[in-house]
C-alpha positions as CSV (number, residue, x, y, z in Angstrom):
1,X,-53.7,16.5,-2.1
2,X,-50.9,19.2,-2.2
3,X,-50.5,20.6,1.5
4,X,-48.0,22.7,4.2
5,X,-48.3,22.6,7.8
6,X,-47.6,25.4,10.6
7,X,-43.7,24.7,10.0
8,X,-44.1,26.4,6.7
9,X,-47.2,28.4,6.9
10,X,-45.7,30.3,9.3
11,X,-42.3,30.8,8.0
12,X,-42.1,33.9,6.2
13,X,-39.4,32.8,3.8
14,X,-41.1,29.2,3.3
15,X,-44.4,31.1,2.7
16,X,-43.1,33.6,0.3
17,X,-41.1,30.7,-1.9
18,X,-45.0,29.2,-2.4
19,X,-47.6,30.4,-5.3
20,X,-50.9,29.4,-5.2
21,X,-52.8,29.8,-8.5
22,X,-56.7,29.7,-9.6
23,X,-57.9,30.2,-13.0
24,X,-61.2,30.7,-14.9
25,X,-60.6,29.3,-18.7
26,X,-60.3,32.2,-20.1
27,X,-57.2,33.5,-19.3
28,X,-57.5,35.0,-16.2
29,X,-56.3,34.3,-12.8
30,X,-55.9,34.6,-8.5
31,X,-52.5,34.1,-7.8
32,X,-50.3,34.9,-4.4
33,X,-48.1,33.1,-2.5
34,X,-49.4,31.2,0.5
35,X,-47.6,33.8,3.1
36,X,-50.6,36.1,1.6
37,X,-48.4,39.1,0.7
38,X,-48.0,39.9,-2.9
39,X,-44.3,39.5,-4.0
40,X,-45.2,40.2,-7.9
41,X,-47.3,42.9,-10.0
42,X,-49.2,40.5,-11.2
43,X,-50.1,38.8,-7.9
44,X,-54.2,39.8,-7.2
45,X,-57.3,38.1,-6.7
46,X,-59.1,39.2,-9.4
47,X,-56.7,39.4,-12.5
48,X,-59.9,39.6,-15.3
49,X,-59.0,39.0,-19.3
50,X,-61.1,41.4,-20.5
51,X,-60.5,40.0,-23.9
52,X,-60.0,36.9,-23.1
53,X,-57.7,35.0,-23.0
54,X,-56.0,38.3,-22.9
55,X,-56.5,42.3,-22.3
56,X,-55.3,41.1,-18.6
57,X,-56.2,43.7,-16.4
58,X,-55.2,43.4,-12.3
59,X,-58.8,44.9,-11.0
60,X,-58.7,43.5,-7.3
61,X,-55.4,43.1,-5.7
62,X,-56.1,41.5,-2.7
63,X,-58.0,41.5,0.4
64,X,-56.9,43.3,3.9
65,X,-58.3,41.1,6.3
66,X,-58.6,41.7,10.3
67,X,-60.8,39.6,12.9
68,X,-61.7,40.5,16.2
69,X,-62.0,38.0,18.8
70,X,-63.8,39.1,22.2
71,X,-62.5,42.2,21.4
72,X,-58.8,41.0,20.9
73,X,-57.6,42.0,17.4
74,X,-55.8,40.1,14.9
75,X,-54.4,40.8,11.3
76,X,-54.6,38.1,8.9
77,X,-53.0,40.1,5.7
78,X,-49.4,40.3,5.5
79,X,-47.9,43.4,3.0
80,X,-44.5,44.5,2.4
81,X,-43.8,48.2,3.1
82,X,-40.2,49.7,3.0
83,X,-38.1,48.1,5.3
84,X,-41.1,46.9,7.1
85,X,-43.3,43.7,6.8
86,X,-47.0,44.4,8.0
87,X,-49.0,42.9,9.3
88,X,-48.0,39.5,9.8
89,X,-51.2,37.3,9.4
90,X,-48.8,34.2,7.9
91,X,-47.5,33.9,11.9
92,X,-51.4,32.9,12.9
93,X,-51.6,30.5,9.7
94,X,-51.1,27.1,10.8
95,X,-52.0,25.2,7.3
96,X,-52.5,25.4,3.4
97,X,-53.7,23.2,1.0
98,X,-55.6,22.9,-2.3
99,X,-59.1,20.7,-1.4
100,X,-58.9,20.8,-4.0
101,X,-58.5,24.6,-4.5
102,X,-56.9,27.3,-2.4
103,X,-58.0,26.7,1.4
104,X,-55.8,28.5,4.6
105,X,-56.6,28.0,8.0
106,X,-55.6,30.4,10.6
107,X,-55.6,30.5,14.4
108,X,-56.3,33.9,16.5
109,X,-57.2,34.0,19.7
110,X,-58.1,30.1,20.2
111,X,-60.6,30.5,17.2
112,X,-59.7,28.7,13.9
113,X,-60.8,30.4,10.7
114,X,-61.0,28.9,7.2
115,X,-60.4,30.9,4.0
116,X,-61.1,29.4,1.0
117,X,-60.7,31.3,-2.6
118,X,-61.8,29.8,-5.6
119,X,-62.9,31.2,-9.3
120,X,-65.7,30.3,-11.9
121,X,-64.3,28.4,-14.5
122,X,-66.1,30.7,-17.7
123,X,-66.5,33.9,-15.6
124,X,-64.2,36.5,-14.4
125,X,-65.4,36.1,-11.1
126,X,-63.3,34.7,-8.0
127,X,-64.8,34.0,-4.3
128,X,-63.9,34.1,-1.2
129,X,-65.2,32.5,1.5
130,X,-64.3,32.6,5.6
131,X,-66.0,30.2,8.2
132,X,-64.9,29.6,11.9
133,X,-63.5,25.8,12.3
134,X,-65.2,24.2,15.6
135,X,-67.1,24.8,18.0
136,X,-66.8,28.8,19.3
137,X,-67.9,27.9,23.1
138,X,-70.2,31.6,23.3
139,X,-67.2,33.7,21.9
140,X,-67.7,36.5,19.2
141,X,-65.7,36.6,16.3
142,X,-66.1,39.4,13.9
143,X,-64.3,39.6,10.8
144,X,-63.3,43.1,8.4
145,X,-63.1,42.9,4.7
146,X,-61.1,46.1,2.8
147,X,-60.8,45.3,-0.5
148,X,-57.7,47.1,-2.2
149,X,-58.0,47.5,-6.1
150,X,-55.7,48.1,-8.9
151,X,-57.4,48.6,-11.7
152,X,-54.7,47.9,-14.2
153,X,-52.8,46.2,-17.0
154,X,-51.5,43.5,-15.2
155,X,-47.6,44.2,-16.8
156,X,-48.0,47.7,-15.0
157,X,-48.6,49.2,-11.6
158,X,-50.9,52.1,-10.0
159,X,-49.3,55.0,-8.2
160,X,-51.7,57.7,-6.3
161,X,-54.2,59.4,-8.3
162,X,-56.8,62.2,-8.6
163,X,-58.6,60.5,-11.4
164,X,-59.8,57.7,-10.0
165,X,-63.3,58.2,-8.6
166,X,-64.0,57.3,-4.9
167,X,-67.3,57.1,-4.8
168,X,-69.2,53.3,-4.6
169,X,-72.6,52.5,-5.2
170,X,-74.2,50.6,-1.9
171,X,-76.7,48.1,-2.9
172,X,-78.2,45.7,-0.8
173,X,-75.8,43.2,-0.6
174,X,-73.6,45.0,-2.8
175,X,-71.1,47.1,-3.4
176,X,-70.3,48.6,-6.7
177,X,-66.6,50.0,-7.8
178,X,-66.0,51.9,-11.3
179,X,-62.7,53.6,-9.8
180,X,-62.1,54.4,-14.0
181,X,-63.7,55.9,-17.0
182,X,-64.1,52.9,-19.7
183,X,-62.9,50.4,-17.6
184,X,-65.1,47.4,-16.2
185,X,-67.0,48.0,-13.0
186,X,-66.2,45.6,-9.9
187,X,-69.4,43.6,-8.1
188,X,-68.7,42.4,-5.1
189,X,-71.6,40.6,-3.4
190,X,-71.2,40.0,-0.4
191,X,-73.0,39.3,3.0
192,X,-71.8,41.3,5.3
193,X,-74.1,42.7,7.9
194,X,-72.2,46.7,7.7
195,X,-70.2,48.2,4.6
196,X,-68.4,50.7,5.2
197,X,-67.2,53.8,2.7
198,X,-63.6,53.9,2.9
199,X,-61.8,55.9,0.7
200,X,-58.2,55.6,1.4
201,X,-55.0,55.1,-0.3
202,X,-52.3,52.6,1.1
203,X,-49.0,53.5,-0.3
204,X,-45.9,52.1,-1.1
205,X,-46.4,48.5,-1.7
206,X,-43.1,46.9,-2.3
207,X,-42.6,44.2,-5.0
208,X,-39.7,41.6,-4.6
209,X,-39.2,39.7,-7.1
210,X,-39.8,42.4,-9.0
211,X,-36.9,44.0,-7.3
212,X,-35.0,41.1,-8.2
213,X,-35.5,41.2,-11.7
214,X,-34.4,44.5,-11.9
215,X,-37.8,46.0,-12.6
216,X,-40.1,48.9,-10.7
217,X,-41.3,46.9,-7.9
218,X,-43.1,49.6,-5.8
219,X,-47.5,50.6,-6.1
220,X,-50.1,52.5,-4.4
221,X,-53.4,50.6,-3.9
222,X,-57.1,51.9,-3.1
223,X,-59.3,51.1,-0.4
224,X,-63.2,52.2,-1.8
225,X,-65.0,50.2,1.1
226,X,-65.1,47.6,4.1
227,X,-66.8,44.4,5.0
228,X,-68.1,43.6,8.0
229,X,-69.2,40.1,9.0
230,X,-70.1,38.3,12.2
231,X,-68.8,34.9,11.7
232,X,-70.9,33.3,14.8
233,X,-73.7,33.9,12.7
234,X,-72.5,31.8,10.0
235,X,-69.6,31.8,6.6
236,X,-68.8,35.3,5.5
237,X,-68.8,35.2,1.6
238,X,-67.8,37.9,-1.2
239,X,-67.6,37.4,-5.3
240,X,-65.9,40.0,-6.6
241,X,-66.8,39.7,-10.3
242,X,-67.0,41.9,-13.3
243,X,-70.8,40.4,-13.6
244,X,-73.4,41.1,-11.5
245,X,-73.8,37.6,-9.1
246,X,-76.4,36.5,-6.4
247,X,-74.0,36.0,-2.8
248,X,-76.6,33.4,-2.0
249,X,-75.1,31.5,-5.1
250,X,-72.0,30.8,-3.2
251,X,-73.1,27.4,-2.1
252,X,-74.3,26.1,-5.9
253,X,-71.3,27.7,-7.3
254,X,-68.5,26.1,-4.8
255,X,-70.4,22.4,-5.3
256,X,-70.6,23.3,-9.2
257,X,-66.7,24.1,-9.2
258,X,-66.0,21.2,-7.0
259,X,-67.6,18.7,-9.4
260,X,-66.1,20.1,-12.3
261,X,-62.8,19.4,-11.1
262,X,-63.4,15.8,-9.8
263,X,-64.8,15.9,-13.2
264,X,-61.3,16.7,-14.8
265,X,-59.2,14.8,-12.1
266,X,-61.3,11.4,-13.1
267,X,-60.0,11.4,-16.8
268,X,-56.2,11.8,-15.2
269,X,-54.4,8.9,-17.2
270,X,-54.0,6.8,-13.9
271,X,-55.0,7.1,-10.5
272,X,-52.0,8.0,-8.2
273,X,-52.1,11.4,-6.8
274,X,-49.0,12.7,-8.9
275,X,-50.9,11.9,-12.0
276,X,-54.2,13.5,-11.1
277,X,-52.9,16.8,-9.5
278,X,-50.5,17.2,-12.8
279,X,-54.0,16.4,-14.5
280,X,-55.5,19.3,-12.5
281,X,-52.6,21.3,-13.4
282,X,-53.0,20.4,-17.2
283,X,-56.3,21.9,-16.8
284,X,-55.6,25.2,-15.7
285,X,-53.6,26.1,-19.2
286,X,-56.5,25.1,-21.3
287,X,-58.6,28.1,-22.5
288,X,-60.7,29.6,-25.0
289,X,-59.6,31.5,-28.1
290,X,-63.3,32.8,-29.9
291,X,-64.6,29.4,-30.4
292,X,-62.2,27.2,-30.0
293,X,-59.9,26.2,-27.7
294,X,-56.0,27.5,-26.7
295,X,-53.0,27.3,-24.2
296,X,-51.6,29.6,-22.4
297,X,-47.9,29.4,-22.5
298,X,-47.6,30.2,-18.7
299,X,-48.7,32.1,-15.7
300,X,-48.8,34.3,-15.1
301,X,-47.2,37.0,-18.1
302,X,-47.6,34.6,-21.4
303,X,-50.7,34.7,-23.9
304,X,-50.8,32.1,-26.0
305,X,-48.1,30.9,-28.0
306,X,-48.1,28.4,-31.1
307,X,-45.2,26.8,-30.4
308,X,-45.8,26.1,-26.8
309,X,-49.6,25.6,-27.6
310,X,-48.5,22.7,-30.4
311,X,-45.7,21.3,-28.1
312,X,-48.2,21.2,-24.9
313,X,-51.2,19.6,-26.3
314,X,-50.4,16.0,-26.8
315,X,-49.5,16.0,-23.0
316,X,-52.3,18.2,-22.1
317,X,-55.0,16.1,-23.0
318,X,-54.3,12.8,-24.9
319,X,-53.2,11.2,-21.8
320,X,-56.7,12.6,-19.7
321,X,-58.7,11.4,-22.9
322,X,-59.9,15.0,-23.7
323,X,-59.9,15.1,-27.3
324,X,-62.7,17.4,-28.4
325,X,-60.2,20.3,-26.0
326,X,-57.2,19.2,-28.6
327,X,-59.3,19.1,-31.9
328,X,-60.6,22.4,-30.9
329,X,-57.2,23.6,-30.2
330,X,-55.9,21.9,-33.5
331,X,-58.9,23.5,-35.8
332,X,-58.0,27.1,-34.0
333,X,-54.8,27.5,-35.2
334,X,-55.6,25.4,-38.7
335,X,-58.0,28.8,-39.1
336,X,-55.1,31.1,-38.2
337,X,-52.1,29.5,-41.0
338,X,-50.7,32.1,-42.9
339,X,-48.4,31.7,-45.8
340,X,-47.7,28.5,-44.7
341,X,-47.5,29.3,-40.9
342,X,-49.2,29.3,-37.4
343,X,-49.0,31.9,-35.3
344,X,-46.1,32.7,-32.7
345,X,-48.3,34.4,-30.6
346,X,-51.2,35.8,-30.0
347,X,-50.5,39.4,-28.7
348,X,-52.3,40.6,-25.4
349,X,-53.2,43.8,-26.3
350,X,-55.5,42.0,-29.9
351,X,-53.2,43.0,-32.5
352,X,-52.8,41.0,-35.2
353,X,-50.7,37.6,-34.5
354,X,-47.3,37.1,-34.9
355,X,-45.8,35.1,-37.5
356,X,-42.3,34.9,-36.9
357,X,-41.3,31.4,-35.6
358,X,-40.3,28.6,-37.8
359,X,-40.1,25.3,-35.6
360,X,-44.3,26.2,-34.1
361,X,-45.7,25.1,-37.5
362,X,-43.8,22.1,-37.5
363,X,-44.9,20.9,-34.1
364,X,-48.2,21.4,-35.5
365,X,-48.0,18.4,-37.7
366,X,-46.5,16.6,-34.9
367,X,-49.4,17.4,-32.1
368,X,-52.0,16.8,-35.2
369,X,-50.2,13.3,-35.7
370,X,-50.5,12.3,-31.9
371,X,-53.9,13.4,-32.2
372,X,-54.2,10.6,-34.6
373,X,-52.8,7.8,-33.0
374,X,-54.5,8.9,-30.1
375,X,-58.0,9.1,-31.3
376,X,-58.3,7.6,-34.8
377,X,-60.3,10.3,-36.0
378,X,-59.7,10.5,-39.3
379,X,-62.2,12.4,-40.4
380,X,-61.4,15.2,-39.1
381,X,-57.7,15.2,-40.0
382,X,-59.0,14.4,-43.3
383,X,-61.3,17.3,-43.5
384,X,-60.1,19.7,-41.3
385,X,-56.3,19.3,-41.4
386,X,-55.0,17.7,-44.2
387,X,-55.0,20.4,-46.9
388,X,-54.3,23.0,-44.5
389,X,-51.0,20.6,-43.7
390,X,-50.4,20.1,-47.8
391,X,-50.4,23.8,-47.8
392,X,-48.0,24.6,-45.3
393,X,-45.5,22.0,-47.0
394,X,-46.1,23.8,-50.3
395,X,-45.4,27.3,-48.8
396,X,-41.9,25.8,-47.4
397,X,-40.9,24.6,-50.5
398,X,-41.8,28.0,-52.6
399,X,-40.5,30.0,-49.4
400,X,-42.3,31.9,-46.8
401,X,-41.3,34.7,-44.6
402,X,-38.1,35.1,-42.3
403,X,-36.0,32.9,-45.3
404,X,-37.6,29.9,-44.2
405,X,-37.6,27.6,-47.4
406,X,-36.1,24.1,-48.5
407,X,-32.7,24.2,-50.0
408,X,-31.0,21.7,-52.8
409,X,-30.1,19.3,-50.4
410,X,-33.9,19.0,-49.0
411,X,-32.9,20.5,-45.3
412,X,-35.4,23.5,-43.7
413,X,-33.6,26.6,-44.0
414,X,-34.6,29.8,-42.0
415,X,-33.5,32.7,-40.4
416,X,-33.1,36.8,-41.0
417,X,-30.5,39.4,-39.7
418,X,-31.4,40.0,-36.2
419,X,-34.7,37.7,-35.9
420,X,-35.0,34.2,-33.5
421,X,-37.2,32.0,-35.4
422,X,-36.7,29.2,-33.0
423,X,-37.6,27.9,-29.3
424,X,-34.1,30.0,-28.1
425,X,-35.3,32.7,-29.1
426,X,-33.7,35.2,-25.8
427,X,-33.2,38.7,-27.6
428,X,-31.1,41.8,-25.6
429,X,-31.9,45.2,-28.0
430,X,-30.7,44.2,-31.4
431,X,-28.5,41.8,-30.1
432,X,-29.8,37.6,-30.3
433,X,-28.5,35.7,-28.0
434,X,-28.7,32.4,-29.7
435,X,-27.9,33.2,-33.2
436,X,-29.2,30.0,-35.2
437,X,-29.6,31.5,-38.6
438,X,-29.2,28.6,-41.2
439,X,-30.2,25.0,-40.3
440,X,-31.1,24.4,-36.6
441,X,-31.0,20.8,-35.6
442,X,-34.7,20.3,-34.0
443,X,-35.6,22.3,-37.1
444,X,-34.4,19.6,-39.5
445,X,-35.8,16.7,-37.4
446,X,-39.1,18.0,-37.0
447,X,-39.5,18.8,-40.9
448,X,-38.5,15.1,-41.5
449,X,-41.4,13.9,-38.9
450,X,-43.6,16.4,-41.0
451,X,-42.9,15.2,-44.2
452,X,-43.0,11.4,-43.1
453,X,-46.2,12.4,-41.0
454,X,-47.7,13.6,-44.7
455,X,-46.6,10.6,-46.7
456,X,-49.0,8.6,-43.9
457,X,-51.8,11.1,-44.3
458,X,-51.5,10.6,-47.7
459,X,-51.0,6.9,-48.0
460,X,-54.3,6.9,-45.9
461,X,-56.2,9.3,-47.5
462,X,-55.5,7.5,-50.9
463,X,-53.1,10.7,-52.3
464,X,-50.8,8.9,-54.6
465,X,-48.9,11.7,-55.8
466,X,-48.8,13.4,-52.0
467,X,-47.2,9.7,-51.0
468,X,-44.2,10.0,-53.4
469,X,-43.7,13.3,-53.5
470,X,-43.9,13.6,-49.3
471,X,-41.5,10.1,-49.3
472,X,-39.3,11.3,-51.8
473,X,-38.3,14.1,-50.1
474,X,-38.2,12.9,-46.3
475,X,-35.7,10.4,-48.1
476,X,-33.7,13.1,-49.3
477,X,-33.4,15.3,-46.1
478,X,-32.6,12.1,-44.6
479,X,-30.0,11.2,-46.7
480,X,-29.0,15.2,-46.3
481,X,-29.2,15.4,-42.3
482,X,-26.7,12.2,-41.9
483,X,-24.0,13.8,-44.1
484,X,-24.0,17.5,-42.9
485,X,-25.0,16.8,-39.2
486,X,-23.4,13.8,-37.6
487,X,-20.5,14.0,-35.7
488,X,-18.9,11.1,-35.5
489,X,-16.0,12.1,-33.3
490,X,-18.2,13.6,-30.2
491,X,-20.8,10.8,-30.6
492,X,-23.7,13.8,-31.3
493,X,-25.0,16.2,-33.7
494,X,-24.4,19.7,-34.7
495,X,-27.0,22.7,-33.1
496,X,-26.7,24.6,-36.6
497,X,-25.7,24.1,-40.4
498,X,-24.5,27.8,-41.5
499,X,-27.3,28.4,-44.2
500,X,-26.4,31.7,-45.5
501,X,-25.9,31.6,-49.0
502,X,-22.6,32.1,-50.6
503,X,-21.0,31.5,-46.9
504,X,-18.4,29.1,-46.2
505,X,-19.9,25.5,-45.1
506,X,-20.0,25.9,-40.6
507,X,-21.2,24.1,-38.0
508,X,-22.0,25.6,-34.6
509,X,-20.1,22.2,-32.7
510,X,-21.9,23.6,-29.4
511,X,-23.3,21.2,-26.7
512,X,-27.1,21.6,-26.5
513,X,-30.1,19.7,-25.7
514,X,-32.2,20.7,-29.4
515,X,-30.4,17.8,-30.9
516,X,-32.4,15.0,-28.6
517,X,-35.4,15.7,-30.8
518,X,-33.7,13.6,-33.6
519,X,-33.9,10.7,-31.4
520,X,-37.5,11.7,-29.6
521,X,-39.5,12.4,-32.2
522,X,-41.6,9.9,-33.9
523,X,-39.9,9.8,-36.9
524,X,-36.2,9.8,-36.6
525,X,-33.5,10.2,-39.4
526,X,-30.6,8.4,-37.3
527,X,-29.8,4.7,-36.9
528,X,-30.3,3.0,-34.0
529,X,-26.4,3.5,-33.5
530,X,-26.4,6.7,-33.9
531,X,-29.1,7.0,-31.8
532,X,-27.7,5.4,-29.0
533,X,-24.9,7.2,-28.4
534,X,-26.7,10.3,-28.8
535,X,-28.5,9.8,-26.1
536,X,-25.6,8.3,-23.9
537,X,-23.9,12.3,-24.7
538,X,-26.8,14.2,-23.8
539,X,-27.1,12.2,-20.4
540,X,-23.9,12.6,-19.6
541,X,-23.2,16.8,-20.0
542,X,-27.0,18.1,-20.3
543,X,-29.2,16.1,-17.7
544,X,-29.8,17.3,-14.4
545,X,-32.2,15.9,-11.4
546,X,-34.8,18.8,-13.1
547,X,-34.4,19.1,-16.8
548,X,-31.7,19.3,-19.5
549,X,-29.2,22.6,-19.4
550,X,-29.4,24.4,-22.8
551,X,-25.8,24.6,-22.9
552,X,-22.9,22.5,-21.2
553,X,-21.5,23.7,-18.6
554,X,-18.4,23.3,-20.2
555,X,-18.7,25.7,-22.7
556,X,-17.1,29.3,-21.9
557,X,-20.5,30.7,-22.6
558,X,-22.1,28.7,-20.3
559,X,-24.1,30.8,-17.7
560,X,-24.9,29.0,-14.0
561,X,-27.4,31.8,-12.7
562,X,-30.7,33.3,-14.1
563,X,-30.3,36.7,-11.6
564,X,-30.3,40.4,-12.6
565,X,-32.1,42.9,-14.4
566,X,-34.1,42.0,-17.7
567,X,-30.6,41.4,-20.1
568,X,-28.8,39.8,-17.9
569,X,-31.6,37.4,-17.1
570,X,-32.0,36.8,-21.2
571,X,-28.4,36.4,-21.7
572,X,-28.7,33.3,-19.4
573,X,-32.2,32.0,-20.6
574,X,-30.9,30.0,-23.0
575,X,-27.3,29.4,-22.0
576,X,-26.7,27.0,-19.5
577,X,-30.4,27.2,-18.3
578,X,-32.5,24.2,-17.3
579,X,-35.7,23.0,-18.9
580,X,-37.9,21.1,-17.4
581,X,-40.2,20.2,-20.3
582,X,-37.1,19.2,-22.5
583,X,-37.1,16.0,-19.7
584,X,-40.4,15.1,-21.7
585,X,-38.0,14.4,-24.9
586,X,-35.3,13.2,-23.2
587,X,-37.4,10.6,-21.3
588,X,-38.9,9.0,-24.9
589,X,-35.3,9.0,-26.3
590,X,-34.0,7.0,-23.7
591,X,-36.5,4.8,-23.7
592,X,-36.3,4.7,-27.5
593,X,-33.2,3.6,-27.2
594,X,-33.5,1.0,-25.2
595,X,-36.5,-0.5,-26.2
596,X,-38.8,0.3,-22.8
597,X,-36.9,-2.3,-20.9
598,X,-37.8,-2.8,-17.3
599,X,-34.5,-1.2,-16.6
600,X,-34.6,1.7,-18.6
601,X,-38.5,2.1,-17.6
602,X,-37.5,2.1,-13.9
603,X,-34.4,4.5,-14.5
604,X,-36.7,6.8,-16.7
605,X,-39.1,7.0,-13.7
606,X,-36.8,7.6,-11.4
607,X,-35.6,10.5,-13.9
608,X,-38.7,12.3,-13.3
609,X,-38.8,12.3,-9.3
610,X,-37.4,15.3,-8.6
611,X,-40.2,17.3,-10.4
612,X,-42.7,15.1,-8.7
613,X,-41.3,16.1,-5.5
614,X,-41.0,20.0,-6.6
615,X,-44.6,19.3,-7.5
616,X,-45.6,18.3,-4.0
617,X,-43.5,20.7,-1.8
618,X,-42.3,23.7,-3.1
619,X,-44.7,24.1,-6.8
620,X,-48.1,24.4,-4.9
621,X,-49.5,21.8,-7.6
622,X,-47.8,23.2,-10.6
623,X,-44.6,23.2,-12.5
624,X,-41.8,26.3,-13.3
625,X,-40.8,27.3,-16.7
626,X,-37.0,27.0,-15.7
627,X,-34.6,26.3,-13.2
628,X,-31.0,27.9,-13.1
629,X,-28.5,25.6,-14.6
630,X,-25.8,25.2,-11.0
631,X,-27.2,23.3,-8.2
632,X,-29.3,23.5,-6.3
633,X,-31.2,24.7,-9.6
634,X,-33.3,27.0,-7.9
635,X,-37.0,27.8,-9.6
636,X,-37.1,30.9,-11.7
637,X,-39.0,32.2,-14.4
638,X,-42.9,31.7,-15.1
639,X,-44.2,29.8,-11.9
640,X,-46.4,27.7,-13.8
641,X,-44.6,26.6,-17.1
642,X,-47.6,24.8,-19.7
643,X,-45.4,22.5,-21.4
644,X,-43.4,21.5,-18.1
645,X,-46.3,20.1,-16.8
646,X,-47.3,18.7,-20.4
647,X,-44.4,17.1,-20.9
648,X,-44.0,15.4,-17.1
649,X,-47.4,14.4,-17.8
650,X,-47.3,12.9,-21.5
651,X,-43.4,11.1,-19.7
652,X,-45.3,9.6,-17.0
653,X,-47.9,8.3,-19.7
654,X,-45.4,6.6,-21.7
655,X,-43.8,4.9,-18.4
656,X,-46.6,3.8,-17.4
657,X,-47.9,2.3,-20.9
658,X,-45.0,1.0,-21.6
659,X,-45.0,-0.9,-18.0
660,X,-47.9,-2.5,-19.0
């Protein structure tokens, strides 16, 4: 169980650093700090996915809570206004834990009050409960709860305005809030003794993380009503939803959600606490898209990305035997293939998918291979994937978007001026930060892997022509790759070979982690001796306690800090910033070249320990998108990232199976 005592909970800085996350399987979420103070525009108690898994809106920002014990008033909330923090409810917080959902224990006037927050799977619904802990000994304990609403796109901010409808529909055990025409109503089911009509704006909330990111950071929130409870009469409950809910169902909803989470954790590939927490974290990224499943790339601001889904699929689903979920993801993206490409991104506003990546489609082959290896479900692969995969290869041979095509040397060329097609995709204005037009190293590794996967499938499905074609293509790619990419003097690979038509042969010698995929993928083009040398070089120049740097610290372009506004941060995004997901491929590559010896397994497990410690001590059960390149490697970027969790879980499972 992830938990923190008073030494962390009552500390302002410690509480702000730690963020908790609840999700609903639709793309919606509840998200804030354990201090109860919102530091991001994305923090909110009900962020609803109005067009699942996107169309996300912050409907209910937070609840302001005031407890009165025998006439003495204590405010449990916390907010930042210009030059002040008020109130300071975290000073009464004695404990926070995930048990299994966010649980806060406050002590006010000698009385302990426990608050729990959880979302309902498959609904844009959040449940908040308050109950006393221990005997009251005759004391009077009253609770006042004031909802603060935003009703905005989760990327935006709300300011005081005259368009807001202040009227609240008061019904038995229900308050109905409809502040703006065309937006969903917010239903507050409750067991309060009294509902007060407040109708007041709270102005100038300050979101310090947004300020640090160089973005607008001030917001006004509206308080439409107040709910009044007497805790000596029993627990207080509020169900905030875009659906009408009955407050009498709180107990049943809670028990059903506990059972669901227990069933998720029961599927963990190992019984240890870290694996169980990672399995629960993985579940938060798996969401519905129409009739299938997809992966939210990261919370709070990413949607479902094709690249992230395919990289994450093996770790999120296969170790925990969630084969139906994996099958649903593969089916979702197979149905979305266009001109031999899967979508890179489904936009948040529901527009047409974006097809602007070269690697997402190639990761699709590896995800399908991993699924088949784990399930032996050849019928699904034959009936729903094989023809799609074959068509993808055909499109790549004859050429598709952005000059993606197989060259005469059998390698895959890709790119157009001003477009970033690989995972190193940062761009500032019209300037691509890491231009990798031509033949990037990991694209060749993925292409060769895809051809070998197809050769195997063709053999299994008795497609003799396909078997010969894919094997021949793979052989040519392997020969050309070793000739063009290997750096004998450095014992590693080039990052990119210039593939521009008519250009003089040029090689990008930047020391980057992309080359590790040439060893970690199921099929490798390198000899054992070359693979060993490459892994050792990556180990020496790129490995940190929390992942691989995206650029060696010795490079003049290296950026060790991830700070400033969007332009400054994007300029550092792949120029030294550490990505924890890359630790997964590195561990796999290391174990491969050392044949999973006992010593190698022990070393690999030790490399994972800092991330596991972060999971428990800093990440509140999640792993972030990135860390700074310079020590002490401050966590930054998205606080919860799918492939960070997936690759840590997959690597742990690989170590466990190797040890077994």
